[in-house]
N, C-alpha and C positions, 0 to 999 in steps of 0.2 A: 310460410308467410312471415315477413319481417315486421316486427313490432317496433314502435318508437320507445325503446327501453329507457333512454335518457329522459324523455318527456314524462314517462310513467313514474320514474323515481323522483323527478322534480316535483310532480304533483303529490306524490306520497309524502315526501319530506316536508312539503308545504303544509299539508294537513297535519302531520305530526307536530310541526312547529306551533301551529295554532292551538292544538290540544294541550301541548306542554305549557304554553303561555297561560291558557285558562286554568290548567291544573295548578300552576304556581300561584297565580293571582288568588285563587280560592283557598288553597291550603296554607300558603305562607302569608299572603297578603291579608285576606279576610280574617284568618285565625290568629295571626301574630302581629303583623305590621300595623294594620288599621283597626285593631281590636278596640282601642279607646274610642275611636269615632263610631264604630258600629254598636258599641255598648250603650250609646245614647238611645237606641231604639230597642224595643222588646218584641219578641215573637213567642207566643205561647207562655208568656210570663217570664221568659228568660232573656237576658241581654243578647242581642243579635250576634255580637262577636263570639260569645260563648257557644251559641247555637251553631254558628258556622264551623267552629273548631271541632265540635263534637258530633253534629248530625248533618248540618247543611252541606258540608263538604262531601259527605258520602252520597247524598242525593245528586250533587253535581257530577261526581265521578261516575255514577251509574248512567246518568244522562249522556256523559261524554262517551261511554262505551257504545251506546246505541247510535249516537251521532257518528262516531268513527266507523261503525259497521255500515251505516247507510252511505256515507260519503265514499268509503273504499269501494263499495259495490258500484257507485256511480263512476268512479275513476276506472275501475276494471272494465266496465262497459264502454267507456269512452276510448280506452286503448285496446279494446277487443281481447282482453285476457281474463274474462269472467269464467267462473266455474260453471260446469254444465250439470 
């Protein structure tokens, strides 16, 4: 059976692009670039920019892992290349 490998990789690279943009925005953006803006707000007694740089980014990264696995399973099913 012939699969649409070009479409599969296009969908996969699209998902990876979205994940990398979110990763960059959270790690570099929230923790470094916009830290002064986020530090106006507090979470658990700590400035939000500090919290993102030290703990918040980790929560986002873990959520990204689960989101990636879910979306890749959907892509695999759509292109009929899922594991059995």
